[in-house]
matplotlib code that plots the C-alpha trace (Angstrom):
import matplotlib.pyplot as plt

x = [58.9, 58.5, 58.7, 62.1, 60.5, 58.8, 59.9, 61.3, 57.9, 56.3, 58.8, 57.9, 54.1, 52.4, 48.8, 47.4, 46.5, 42.9, 42.5, 43.4, 41.1, 38.2, 38.8, 38.8, 35.5, 33.8, 35.1, 33.7, 30.0, 29.7, 32.6, 31.7, 34.1, 34.8, 37.8, 37.0, 36.0, 33.0, 30.1, 26.7, 24.9, 21.2, 21.7, 23.1, 20.9, 19.3, 16.0, 17.7, 20.4, 17.8, 15.8, 18.8, 20.0, 16.5, 16.3, 19.8, 19.3, 15.6, 16.6, 19.1, 20.1, 21.5, 21.9, 24.2, 26.8, 26.8, 27.7, 30.5, 34.1, 34.7, 37.8, 40.8, 40.4, 36.7, 33.3, 33.4, 30.1, 31.1, 34.4, 32.6, 30.1, 32.8, 34.9, 31.9, 31.1, 34.5, 34.5, 31.1, 32.4, 35.5, 33.5, 31.1, 33.9, 35.8, 32.6, 31.8, 35.3, 35.5, 32.0, 33.1, 36.2, 34.9, 31.2, 31.1, 28.3, 28.8, 27.6, 30.3, 33.1, 32.1, 34.0, 37.3, 38.6, 39.9, 38.1, 41.4, 42.4, 39.2, 39.2, 37.6, 40.7, 42.6, 40.0, 40.7, 38.1, 39.4, 38.2, 38.0, 40.3, 42.7, 43.6, 44.5, 46.7, 48.6, 48.8, 50.1, 52.7, 53.8, 54.1, 56.3, 58.3, 61.2, 62.3, 64.2, 62.4, 60.8, 57.3, 56.3, 53.2, 51.2, 52.2, 49.8, 48.2, 46.0, 47.6, 46.5, 48.6, 51.5, 51.0, 51.5, 54.7, 56.0, 54.9, 56.6, 59.9, 59.7, 60.8, 58.6, 59.2, 56.4, 55.4, 53.7, 50.0, 48.2, 44.5, 44.3, 46.7, 50.4, 52.9, 54.4, 57.5, 58.2, 57.6, 60.2, 62.6, 62.1, 62.8, 65.8, 67.2, 66.7, 68.4, 71.5, 71.8, 71.4, 68.2, 65.9, 66.1, 64.5, 61.4, 58.6, 55.5, 53.7, 50.6, 47.9, 44.5, 43.2, 39.5, 38.3, 41.4, 41.6, 42.6, 42.3, 39.4, 41.6, 40.9, 43.8, 42.9, 43.1, 45.9, 47.9, 47.5, 48.7, 51.7, 52.5, 52.6, 54.8, 57.2, 57.3, 58.0, 60.8, 62.7, 62.0, 65.3, 67.3, 65.2, 65.7, 62.1, 58.5, 57.5, 53.8, 51.1, 48.8, 45.6, 43.3, 39.8, 38.0, 36.1, 35.3, 31.6, 31.0, 31.2, 28.3, 29.4, 31.5, 32.3, 33.9, 37.5, 38.6, 41.0, 44.6, 43.4, 42.0, 45.4, 46.3, 48.9, 49.0, 47.2, 50.5, 51.6, 48.4, 47.1, 43.5, 41.8, 38.3, 35.6, 31.9, 32.0, 32.1, 29.4, 27.1, 27.8, 31.1, 30.3, 30.0, 33.6, 34.4, 37.0, 38.5, 41.5, 42.4, 46.0, 48.6, 48.9, 52.4, 51.3, 47.8, 49.0, 51.5, 49.0, 46.4, 48.9, 49.7, 46.0, 45.5, 47.9, 46.0, 42.5, 41.7, 39.4, 37.0, 33.9, 31.6, 28.3, 29.3, 30.3, 26.9, 25.3, 27.0, 26.3, 22.6, 22.9, 24.6, 22.3, 19.1, 20.1, 19.8, 23.5, 23.3, 20.1, 21.7, 24.8, 22.7, 20.9, 24.1, 25.7, 22.7, 23.0, 26.7, 26.1, 23.7, 26.1, 29.0, 26.8, 26.1, 29.8, 30.7, 28.1, 29.4, 33.0, 32.1, 30.3, 32.7, 36.3, 38.5, 39.6, 43.2, 42.3, 42.3, 40.1, 39.4, 35.8, 35.4, 33.3, 32.7, 34.1, 33.9, 36.4, 37.3, 41.0, 41.9, 45.3, 46.1, 48.7, 52.1, 53.1, 50.1, 50.6, 47.7, 49.3, 48.1, 50.4, 49.6, 47.6, 44.9, 44.3, 44.3, 42.0, 39.7, 39.6, 38.8, 35.9, 34.7, 35.5, 37.9, 39.7, 42.5, 45.8, 47.2, 50.7, 49.8, 48.9, 52.5, 55.2, 58.4, 60.4, 63.9, 64.1, 61.6, 60.2, 56.8, 54.0, 52.1, 49.5, 46.7, 43.6, 41.2, 37.6, 35.0, 31.3, 30.7, 29.4, 28.4, 24.8, 23.9, 23.4, 26.7, 28.5, 27.2, 28.0, 31.4, 32.5, 31.2, 33.3, 36.4, 35.9, 35.8, 39.1, 40.7, 39.5, 41.1, 44.5, 44.9]
y = [4.3, 1.0, -2.3, -4.0, -7.4, -6.0, -6.9, -4.4, -4.1, -3.6, -0.9, 0.9, 0.7, 4.0, 5.0, 6.1, 9.8, 9.0, 7.3, 10.5, 12.5, 10.1, 10.1, 13.9, 14.0, 11.5, 13.1, 16.6, 16.4, 20.0, 19.5, 19.4, 16.9, 17.4, 15.0, 11.3, 9.7, 8.0, 7.4, 8.9, 7.4, 8.0, 6.3, 3.0, 0.3, -0.9, -2.3, -3.9, -5.6, -6.8, -8.4, -10.0, -11.5, -12.7, -14.5, -15.9, -17.2, -18.3, -21.6, -24.1, -24.9, -21.4, -20.2, -22.9, -22.7, -18.9, -19.3, -21.8, -21.1, -20.4, -20.7, -18.4, -17.1, -16.4, -17.8, -19.1, -17.5, -14.1, -14.3, -14.9, -12.1, -9.7, -10.4, -9.9, -6.7, -5.2, -6.4, -4.7, -1.5, -1.6, -2.6, 0.2, 2.7, 1.5, 1.7, 5.2, 6.3, 4.8, 6.1, 9.6, 9.3, 7.5, 7.7, 3.9, 1.9, 1.1, -2.5, -3.3, -2.2, -3.7, -7.0, -5.2, -6.2, -9.7, -11.7, -13.2, -10.0, -10.1, -13.8, -15.2, -17.3, -14.1, -12.8, -12.7, -11.7, -9.8, -8.1, -4.7, -3.4, -2.1, -5.7, -6.4, -3.4, -4.7, -8.3, -7.2, -4.9, -7.7, -10.2, -7.9, -5.7, -6.4, -3.9, -1.2, -1.6, 1.3, 2.1, 5.0, 7.0, 10.0, 13.2, 13.5, 10.1, 8.0, 8.5, 5.2, 3.4, 5.5, 3.9, 0.5, 1.7, 3.0, -0.1, -2.4, -0.4, 0.7, 3.9, 6.0, 8.4, 10.9, 11.6, 14.9, 14.8, 16.9, 17.4, 14.4, 12.1, 11.6, 14.0, 11.6, 13.7, 13.7, 9.9, 9.4, 11.7, 9.8, 6.5, 7.8, 9.2, 5.9, 4.1, 6.4, 5.8, 2.0, 2.0, 0.8, -2.9, -1.9, -0.4, -3.0, -1.1, 2.2, 2.8, 4.7, 5.8, 6.0, 7.0, 10.1, 10.0, 10.3, 13.0, 15.2, 13.8, 13.4, 10.6, 9.3, 9.2, 6.0, 7.3, 8.2, 4.7, 3.3, 5.7, 4.9, 1.1, 1.8, 3.8, 1.1, -1.6, 0.5, 0.4, -3.2, -4.4, -2.1, -3.2, -6.9, -7.7, -6.5, -3.1, -3.6, -1.0, -1.3, 0.4, 1.3, 1.7, 2.0, 5.2, 4.2, 3.6, 6.8, 8.9, 11.4, 13.4, 12.9, 9.6, 6.5, 5.6, 2.1, 0.5, -0.3, -3.9, -2.7, -1.8, -4.6, -6.9, -5.3, -8.1, -9.4, -6.0, -4.6, -5.3, -4.0, -3.6, -2.5, -2.7, -3.3, -1.5, 2.1, 1.8, -0.3, -0.6, 0.3, -1.9, -4.9, -4.9, -6.9, -6.0, -7.7, -7.8, -9.0, -10.1, -11.3, -15.1, -15.3, -13.1, -14.6, -17.8, -16.0, -13.4, -16.1, -18.1, -15.0, -14.2, -17.8, -17.2, -14.0, -15.2, -18.4, -16.3, -13.3, -13.6, -16.0, -14.4, -11.1, -12.7, -14.4, -11.0, -9.5, -12.5, -11.9, -8.1, -8.4, -11.2, -9.4, -6.0, -4.4, -3.5, -1.7, 0.2, 1.3, 2.6, 4.7, 6.3, 6.8, 8.6, 11.1, 11.6, 12.4, 14.7, 16.7, 16.9, 17.9, 20.7, 21.9, 22.0, 23.7, 26.5, 26.9, 27.1, 29.7, 31.8, 31.5, 30.7, 33.7, 34.0, 33.3, 29.7, 27.4, 24.3, 21.4, 20.2, 16.5, 14.5, 11.9, 10.4, 12.1, 15.0, 18.5, 19.5, 23.0, 24.8, 27.8, 30.4, 28.9, 31.0, 29.6, 26.2, 23.8, 21.0, 19.9, 22.3, 25.3, 28.3, 27.4, 23.9, 24.9, 27.9, 25.7, 23.2, 26.0, 26.9, 23.3, 22.3, 19.6, 18.8, 16.5, 18.4, 17.9, 17.3, 13.8, 12.8, 13.2, 10.5, 11.0, 11.6, 13.1, 14.5, 17.3, 19.4, 18.0, 20.5, 21.8, 24.3, 22.0, 20.4, 17.6, 18.4, 15.6, 15.8, 12.1, 11.7, 15.2, 16.3, 19.1, 21.5, 20.5, 20.9, 24.5, 25.4, 23.6, 25.4, 28.7, 28.2, 27.1, 30.0, 32.5, 31.1, 31.4, 34.9, 36.1, 34.4, 34.6]
z = [70.5, 68.7, 70.6, 70.2, 69.3, 66.2, 62.7, 60.3, 58.7, 62.2, 63.0, 59.9, 60.3, 61.1, 61.4, 58.1, 57.9, 57.1, 60.6, 62.4, 60.1, 60.7, 64.5, 64.5, 62.6, 65.0, 68.2, 67.3, 66.5, 65.3, 62.8, 59.1, 57.5, 53.9, 54.3, 54.5, 51.3, 52.7, 50.2, 50.5, 53.5, 52.5, 49.1, 50.5, 49.1, 52.3, 51.0, 48.0, 50.1, 52.6, 49.7, 48.2, 51.4, 52.3, 49.0, 49.5, 53.1, 53.0, 51.4, 52.8, 49.3, 48.7, 52.3, 53.7, 50.9, 51.2, 54.9, 54.2, 53.1, 49.4, 47.2, 47.4, 43.8, 44.4, 43.5, 39.9, 39.0, 40.5, 38.6, 35.3, 36.0, 37.0, 34.0, 31.7, 33.6, 32.9, 29.3, 28.8, 30.3, 28.0, 24.9, 25.4, 26.0, 22.9, 20.8, 21.9, 21.3, 17.8, 16.9, 17.8, 15.7, 12.7, 12.7, 12.8, 14.3, 17.9, 17.6, 14.9, 17.2, 20.5, 19.6, 19.1, 22.6, 22.9, 25.6, 26.6, 28.2, 30.3, 31.0, 34.2, 34.5, 35.2, 37.7, 41.4, 43.9, 47.0, 50.2, 48.6, 45.9, 48.7, 49.6, 46.0, 45.8, 48.8, 47.5, 44.1, 45.7, 48.1, 45.2, 43.0, 45.4, 47.8, 50.4, 48.7, 45.3, 43.6, 42.4, 40.1, 41.2, 40.0, 41.7, 43.6, 44.1, 46.4, 49.8, 51.2, 48.6, 49.7, 53.1, 51.5, 49.8, 53.1, 55.1, 52.7, 52.8, 49.2, 47.5, 45.3, 42.4, 41.5, 37.9, 37.3, 36.7, 34.0, 33.5, 31.2, 33.1, 33.5, 31.9, 29.4, 28.9, 32.6, 32.8, 30.1, 31.9, 35.2, 33.5, 31.7, 35.0, 36.7, 33.8, 34.0, 37.7, 37.4, 39.4, 36.7, 37.8, 41.2, 39.4, 39.4, 38.6, 37.8, 40.0, 38.2, 39.6, 36.1, 36.6, 38.4, 40.4, 44.2, 45.0, 41.9, 39.9, 36.8, 34.3, 32.2, 28.5, 26.5, 24.2, 27.2, 28.6, 25.3, 25.4, 29.0, 28.2, 25.2, 27.4, 30.1, 27.6, 26.0, 29.3, 30.2, 28.6, 30.9, 33.9, 33.1, 33.9, 33.1, 34.5, 35.2, 34.9, 38.0, 37.0, 39.9, 38.6, 41.9, 40.9, 37.3, 37.8, 39.7, 36.5, 36.2, 33.2, 30.1, 28.5, 29.9, 28.8, 27.9, 30.4, 29.6, 29.1, 25.8, 24.4, 22.0, 23.3, 26.8, 28.8, 30.1, 31.4, 32.9, 36.4, 36.5, 39.9, 40.7, 43.3, 43.9, 47.2, 46.2, 43.5, 45.7, 49.5, 51.1, 54.1, 51.8, 50.7, 47.6, 45.1, 42.1, 39.9, 36.4, 36.5, 33.9, 33.8, 35.4, 38.3, 38.9, 40.7, 42.9, 44.1, 44.7, 46.8, 48.9, 49.3, 50.5, 53.3, 54.2, 54.4, 52.4, 50.3, 50.4, 52.5, 50.6, 51.9, 50.4, 47.1, 46.9, 47.6, 44.5, 42.4, 43.0, 42.6, 39.2, 37.9, 38.9, 37.5, 40.9, 40.9, 37.5, 38.6, 41.8, 40.1, 37.8, 40.8, 42.6, 39.6, 39.6, 43.3, 43.1, 40.1, 42.3, 45.3, 43.0, 41.6, 45.1, 46.0, 42.7, 43.3, 46.9, 45.7, 43.1, 45.7, 48.7, 47.5, 46.7, 43.1, 44.0, 44.8, 41.8, 41.9, 39.6, 39.2, 38.6, 36.0, 38.7, 41.8, 45.2, 45.2, 44.2, 44.2, 45.2, 44.9, 47.1, 46.1, 46.6, 49.6, 51.6, 53.2, 53.7, 55.8, 59.2, 61.1, 58.8, 59.7, 57.1, 58.5, 62.1, 61.5, 59.5, 62.4, 64.9, 62.6, 62.6, 59.0, 57.9, 54.6, 53.5, 53.2, 49.7, 51.0, 52.2, 48.6, 47.4, 47.7, 49.7, 46.5, 47.2, 43.7, 44.3, 47.2, 48.3, 47.5, 50.6, 49.2, 48.0, 49.5, 48.7, 49.4, 49.4, 48.7, 49.1, 52.6, 53.6, 53.3, 50.8, 53.6, 55.2, 51.9, 51.6, 55.2, 55.1, 52.0, 53.4, 56.5, 54.6, 52.1, 55.0, 56.4, 53.0, 52.3, 55.5, 54.8, 51.0]

ax = plt.figure().add_subplot(projection="3d")
ax.plot(x, y, z, "-o")
ax.set_aspect("equal")
plt.show()
């Protein structure tokens, strides 16, 4: 029972599902957790971080400023480096895409993206990308407003939606991103019912999606923006695309895809969020966002009321990591590490999962997505989940990755399986245990 003195937001607040999953894993030492999306512990850059911090703190000229407050928007040098980093990723992806299509030289096409869309003046540094997702949603949405999300989507963002008293509508997900026909159908339905003015944004985990591993193709991003713009007149305001690129740099196969910022003329409709935490060190939480001009100042003001600015010491750590090339070198090593762990999980799935279970293998990120036959539930109270728990293996039930959308029944026969934190031997044994459970029940 909630305390009567709590605000409406406080009354709505609930424990995120991941907290219970993490507690379960920590309280049972013999349990193999394929649930929590922790990154690979042995590959954390301990020696590199120690050297960077030593270089930063050994001199009063660099150490004392790093231990002082910074600005709300973030360290100017880090903002410049980060904007240049995203611009480089997009230019490389655009160049590779155009070379493949036209046989053109990569170097002649890398200037096809306007620097305005990646300007440091639009860059905000945050305490992890999760904070920026919350700040943007707080800035745009009033209680009762609506956000459109992938079906399924990142369940922690669904917690933000619930906490803010918002409504969500799910848009079906295909192997290459959103189902465009379904997105248009959803928008048309909301327009007919007069609800379009309450729609403020579409949230898209566009790279190596959590939970499915899907990457949204560039042409789909262009088409999504065109659809949103077509309905803005009926909405009476911009409908923003919130592009969550947290897993972008964890790709280990296939080619990168340009962000929605690379769509000509889209800079005022795209909110791009990313992070240094997952590609480098999740304990050194620093994220970032590139925001449209009218939104930047508002989100910055709200952030100022939250924390005055992201931890300056961590910002200076990333300044040095980016400048020295240590960040880029570590990301390349990490990609190879995750490629190996994904191979281990793929082989284990092929060996131990029954043929009736469909699963999607990723080109990067941390997850496999498995779908059981429709009659077999996978939720926390299901026989599958409880039997798996008795056999000391844990996964994320797919049902928690779906929004509370009253227009469809929430699926409950899928699971997210993570290879991020588990050792290779635990991956093999965990999949063996889970496969044995499924073979008995399928």
